[in-house]
Steps between C-alpha positions, in 0.01 A plus 500: 500500500436857609143597579447873528222604736370756251444223245301293750289780646181443306499123546564545873216753532258263326618212721438709813162613362407134462597444864284800591206326332567188707490715813173660388351158428599352836401806705220438751149538357180599678291190559776303326346564157759567230364748247822698451641519147849616407729532200831655393500750214809614310615594151227594253227431754660741746503764225133428428433547873686834502303618196172411670610697805555800272148455359357494853687822574347665193150384598521593868748786508698318770863583422641235734401240239754663264772496765422138585501401130859627492575282804356196320733572208795540741428166669619156399151355543169547679330253732120519483283387792120508506199301608204332340175629651345253741298596806615286790153458652595628845245784514769689690395847386858610427397596145239741640201273443331286765508183291696365205178467302414864579822635344455729201635380167868587465570540871790268583493254785721645773660160559612496135653847545690388808622190314651720227668718764654202678617355166661834406676518836635147462620572146673822608662326797644245259635780282660654810658166588669508157595870527316616188322833478122499475200726528135398521294689241125534492545668161674203337242267649206700368653508152569124515142441611367706209717293264379173656857389569391271786170404341174682443355404839799614710458825694689704758821457302825664614837505329840468665779642286833321545842651437861398548719809470750698701228753589131427519309668215196501732652722771549855366178528306358827372 
C-alpha cells in the first residue's frame, strides 16, 4: 500500500484539530469551573462561516473580515473556542465592576475571558507540537458566534484556522 501525504492531509488536519479541542478542554480554568465550549468546522460549515464573515465585513466596513474569510477557505478546518457566560462570584472587579451582581448586562466575566485565552493557547500549542499552521481569528469567532455554531449562549468565540501545506496561507496576508 502507498499512502500519499497529500491524500491524507485533510484527515490529518481534522485529527489534529480534535487533539486541539482536547487541549482546550483540559486547559486550566479559573476557579476550576469548566464553561469552555469547542468544535471543529470544515466543509460546507466552513463555507457558511466564511460567508458570514463576508456579511460582517459588509455591515461593518472592516476589510480584514474579507481577508480572513479567504483564510478560512484556504484552511483544512477551523477550531472554535468560546465560553458560556457565568459570573464566577469572586467580586474581583477585573470586569470593571465592584461586584458580580453589579455588572451591566452583556459585560463578560473576566475569569471567563481568561479561560478562553488559556484554552486558545493550549490548543495552539498542540497545533505547534504537530507542526501544523494556525492563526487565531477574532473575525471567524465572531461570525461563528453570530451563527450559533457553539450554541446560542456561547460568547467570546474565537476561531483557529488549521492548515497543512508547504507554505502557511496565514503568513503573507494582504
